[in-house]
Phi, psi and omega in degrees: 000131179271334180155171177280139182298119178057027180226070179300328180298318178288320180300317180300329181284330189244348178251117182237121181051038178085359181254135176278118182269108186281336186089001177285144178246130181213169176227159172263127180279185184300331179269005179083011179275144178280126177244116180281131182258337182159197180246143182305320183287342179272343184303136179258128180254095182261096179059034180095344178275129179272122180240130179262117181304329180296332176295319179291315179305316183298324179290312183293325179299333180277350176285122190299337183261005176257129181260342177197156184204154174209117173267150183204166181279139172238143175294142181219129183293334181271310186264351187093305174219155172221182187259132170246158181214133170251134182225144176253120179220123179302325179239097185251045177286172185301320180297321178292320178297317178296321179295319177296318179301315179296318177303313182293319178299328180286329189248355181234148171292148184308317181297339180275350181294127179299136180279328179228139181236146172231137171259121182233167183283326181204147177275122177299136181228162177285175179296343179264005177087006180273151177293134175251094186300325178293321178293323178294315179300316180296319179296320181289329181300334181273359183240162174277134175288165175297149174273080185298324180301312180295313184296315183287324180287331179293334180266355181287146178275143180290000000 
């Protein structure tokens, strides 16, 4: 790509030394294949630790009672950012929330565990069907998060 038509200002931001910088983050695996991890603008910086929301999404998507999910960055006074999560579950009773929490604890490192959760009816998406993490965050800001302390402690054994 040589640049945006009649938009030198945009071109300067995304073309560096002749390369178009997409903002995609990836790694090369053991076989030399490129594995995309997420987008630079979606990356969550929790106290210097880089967390990719797509890693969290991939774990929750495998939970049989979750039909859709979106992890996103939340401002945090201690860490700078922490993880928030919106999840769509037809049956979101306390037992299901506890089961999802246990599933995530088994499959995610502790720093990746979302600090606040919202159960919503649908994940906002772009016109192309992609998750719009900023729109999800804005939708959740207008709602009360789950009371995880109450839900998780109610299922704890004495």
